[in-house]
C-alpha positions as CSV (number, residue, x, y, z in Angstrom):
1,M,0.0,0.0,0.0
2,D,1.4,3.4,-1.0
3,T,1.7,6.1,1.7
4,G,0.9,9.0,-0.5
5,Y,4.3,10.5,0.3
6,E,6.6,8.7,-2.1
7,P,9.5,8.6,-2.7
8,L,10.2,7.0,0.6
9,N,13.5,6.8,2.6
10,T,14.7,9.9,0.8
11,L,16.0,13.2,2.1
12,K,13.6,16.0,1.1
13,P,14.7,19.6,1.8
14,V,12.5,21.7,4.0
15,A,14.8,24.7,4.3
16,P,18.6,25.2,4.6
17,D,20.0,22.5,6.9
18,I,16.7,20.7,7.6
19,W,15.1,17.8,5.8
20,V,12.2,15.3,6.2
21,V,12.3,11.6,5.4
22,D,9.0,9.9,4.6
23,G,9.1,6.3,5.8
24,P,7.0,3.3,5.0
25,L,3.7,2.5,6.7
26,I,3.6,1.0,10.1
27,R,0.6,-0.7,11.8
28,F,-0.7,0.8,15.0
29,Y,-3.7,-0.8,16.6
30,G,-4.2,-2.4,13.1
31,M,-4.3,0.9,11.3
32,P,-1.7,1.8,8.6
33,F,0.2,5.0,9.7
34,S,2.5,6.9,7.5
35,T,5.8,7.8,9.2
36,R,8.2,10.7,9.0
37,A,11.7,11.6,10.4
38,T,13.2,15.0,10.5
39,V,16.9,15.6,10.0
40,V,18.8,18.8,11.1
41,R,22.4,19.7,10.4
42,L,23.7,21.7,13.4
43,A,26.1,24.6,13.0
44,S,28.9,22.2,14.0
45,G,28.1,20.1,11.0
46,E,26.7,17.3,13.2
47,I,23.5,15.6,12.3
48,W,20.4,15.4,14.6
49,V,17.7,13.0,13.7
50,H,14.1,13.2,15.1
51,S,11.9,10.1,15.2
52,P,14.1,7.8,13.1
53,T,12.1,5.7,10.5
54,V,13.1,2.5,8.8
55,L,16.8,2.8,7.8
56,S,17.8,1.6,4.3
57,E,21.4,1.4,3.3
58,A,20.8,4.1,0.6
59,L,19.3,6.4,3.2
60,A,22.2,5.8,5.6
61,T,24.6,6.7,2.9
62,D,22.8,9.9,2.1
63,I,22.5,10.9,5.8
64,A,26.2,10.2,6.3
65,A,27.1,12.4,3.4
66,L,25.5,15.4,5.3
67,G,27.8,15.0,8.2
68,P,28.5,12.8,11.3
69,V,25.3,11.5,12.8
70,T,25.6,12.4,16.5
71,H,22.0,12.7,18.0
72,L,19.1,10.3,17.6
73,I,15.8,11.4,19.2
74,A,13.0,9.2,20.5
75,P,10.4,12.0,21.1
76,N,7.7,10.1,22.8
77,W,6.6,6.7,24.2
78,I,5.6,5.4,20.8
79,H,8.4,6.6,18.5
80,Y,11.4,4.7,19.4
81,A,11.3,1.4,17.4
82,Y,14.0,2.2,14.9
83,V,16.5,4.1,17.1
84,D,18.4,0.9,17.7
85,D,18.9,0.2,14.0
86,W,20.2,3.8,13.5
87,S,22.4,3.4,16.6
88,A,23.9,0.2,15.2
89,R,24.6,1.9,11.9
90,F,25.9,5.1,13.6
91,P,27.5,3.8,16.8
92,E,29.0,7.2,17.7
93,A,25.6,8.8,18.0
94,T,24.1,9.7,21.4
95,T,20.5,8.5,21.9
96,W,17.9,10.8,23.6
97,A,14.5,9.7,24.7
98,A,11.4,11.2,26.2
99,P,10.4,10.1,29.8
100,G,9.0,6.6,29.8
101,V,10.5,5.5,26.5
102,A,13.3,3.3,28.0
103,E,10.9,1.6,30.3
104,R,8.4,0.9,27.6
105,A,11.0,-0.5,25.3
106,M,12.2,-2.8,28.0
107,K,8.7,-4.0,28.7
108,H,8.1,-4.8,25.1
109,G,11.5,-6.6,24.7
110,M,12.8,-4.0,22.2
111,P,16.6,-3.9,22.0
112,G,18.7,-0.7,22.3
113,R,20.0,1.8,24.7
114,F,18.9,5.4,25.5
115,D,21.8,7.5,26.8
116,H,19.8,10.5,28.1
117,T,16.3,11.5,29.0
118,L,14.9,14.6,27.3
119,G,13.8,17.4,29.6
120,Q,12.2,20.8,29.5
121,E,15.3,22.6,28.2
122,A,17.6,21.9,25.3
123,P,20.9,20.3,26.2
124,A,24.2,22.1,25.4
125,A,24.6,20.0,22.3
126,W,21.9,21.9,20.4
127,R,21.1,24.8,22.7
128,G,20.6,28.1,20.9
129,E,19.8,26.3,17.6
130,I,16.9,24.0,18.5
131,D,14.6,25.0,21.4
132,Q,12.9,22.2,23.3
133,L,9.8,21.7,25.4
134,L,8.5,18.6,27.2
135,V,4.7,19.1,26.9
136,R,3.0,18.8,30.2
137,G,-0.5,17.8,31.4
138,S,-1.0,14.2,30.2
139,T,-1.2,11.2,32.5
140,V,0.2,9.0,29.6
141,H,1.6,11.0,26.7
142,H,4.9,12.6,27.3
143,E,6.2,14.2,24.1
144,A,9.2,16.4,23.5
145,V,8.7,19.1,20.9
146,F,11.5,21.1,19.1
147,F,11.8,24.4,17.3
148,H,14.6,24.9,14.8
149,R,15.2,28.6,15.0
150,A,17.0,29.2,11.7
151,S,14.2,27.7,9.6
152,R,11.4,28.6,12.0
153,T,10.3,25.0,11.9
154,L,8.4,23.4,14.8
155,I,8.9,19.6,15.0
156,L,6.0,17.6,16.5
157,T,5.3,13.9,16.6
158,D,1.8,12.9,17.7
159,L,0.4,16.0,19.3
160,I,-1.1,16.8,15.9
161,E,-2.0,14.2,13.3
162,N,-3.3,15.2,9.9
163,F,-4.2,12.3,7.7
164,E,-5.2,12.9,4.1
165,A,-8.4,10.9,3.3
166,R,-7.2,10.1,-0.2
167,N,-4.3,8.1,1.3
168,L,-6.4,6.0,3.6
169,P,-8.4,2.8,3.3
170,W,-12.2,3.5,3.4
171,W,-12.6,2.1,6.9
172,M,-9.8,4.2,8.3
173,R,-11.4,7.4,6.9
174,W,-14.3,6.9,9.3
175,A,-12.0,6.2,12.3
176,T,-9.7,9.2,11.6
177,K,-12.7,11.5,11.2
178,F,-14.1,10.4,14.5
179,L,-10.7,11.0,16.2
180,G,-10.5,14.5,14.7
181,V,-7.3,13.9,12.8
182,V,-8.3,14.4,9.1
183,D,-6.8,17.0,6.9
184,P,-7.5,19.9,6.6
185,D,-8.6,20.0,10.2
186,G,-6.0,17.7,11.8
187,G,-5.4,17.9,15.5
188,M,-4.7,15.9,18.7
189,P,-6.5,12.5,18.6
190,R,-9.6,12.6,20.8
191,D,-8.5,9.7,22.9
192,M,-5.2,11.5,23.6
193,R,-7.1,14.6,24.6
194,L,-8.7,12.7,27.4
195,T,-5.4,12.1,29.0
196,F,-5.0,15.8,29.5
197,R,-8.4,16.4,30.9
198,K,-7.2,17.0,34.5
199,N,-4.3,19.3,33.6
200,R,-5.5,21.3,30.6
201,D,-4.0,24.5,32.0
202,L,-0.5,23.0,31.7
203,L,-1.1,21.9,28.1
204,R,-2.6,25.4,27.3
205,A,0.5,27.1,28.7
206,D,2.8,24.9,26.6
207,V,0.8,25.4,23.4
208,H,1.1,29.2,24.0
209,R,4.8,28.8,24.3
210,M,4.9,26.9,21.0
211,I,2.8,29.6,19.3
212,G,5.2,32.2,20.8
213,W,8.0,30.7,18.9
214,A,6.2,31.9,15.8
215,P,6.8,28.9,13.6
216,E,6.4,29.2,9.9
217,R,6.4,25.5,9.4
218,V,5.1,22.6,11.5
219,V,6.5,19.1,10.7
220,L,4.3,16.1,11.8
221,A,5.0,12.4,12.0
222,H,1.7,11.4,10.5
223,G,-0.1,12.9,7.5
224,R,0.4,16.2,5.7
225,W,2.7,18.6,7.4
226,Y,2.3,22.4,7.3
227,R,4.7,24.2,5.0
228,E,3.4,27.7,5.9
229,N,1.3,29.6,8.5
230,G,2.5,27.3,11.3
231,A,1.4,29.5,14.2
232,A,-2.1,29.8,12.7
233,E,-2.2,26.0,12.3
234,L,-1.4,25.6,16.0
235,Q,-4.2,28.0,16.9
236,R,-6.6,26.0,14.8
237,A,-5.5,22.5,15.9
238,F,-5.5,23.4,19.6
239,R,-8.6,25.6,19.7
240,W,-10.3,23.0,21.9
241,V,-7.8,23.8,24.7
242,L,-7.1,27.5,24.0
């Protein structure tokens, strides 16, 4: 089944020193999800990879040509499955994970190591180039979000999903509409929203911080990402909490 974002496993420029890689479909609760990684070249020339997708040898060669791969990011409790493959291919890279990722990986028998836990502030390795925030308020979903200053690109994972109906099997079109994650009105899945119900004020504050970064672009892991009007898309997608 095509994803609608072919060619896959290919670097696609977003702006200077930032690319996306559309990966193959994965199955999550039986539903086919498109996948997407984001690649940033830091001022040092080092390569930072967010939510690594399936790693082909051709993609590994292309990535290595950009510079040394030094940071691999598992941004939430779901997006970690391929970090180990990338770590094996780029053994000098440091691995970073959102809270709860290492424990979940161990519980599910997934191999790999996570060197550091992501927090509220960017570590020295990318401070001043990529801002960072660990979104608060959920009893389950702990996601780190990132803002690449030079390109004004906000990098999210699952806080907004924006599936295009034309890329989905008929039965998934109904499910995604019910969950509130269909383009052009993609947003946080309704089941995820419930995990924030007791602490919406924390989520609201963090959304305001993201809007305050004034992103032009918003990259998502699933579905069509936003190439323009990023701050306005955040206002729209999070209107239920704002």
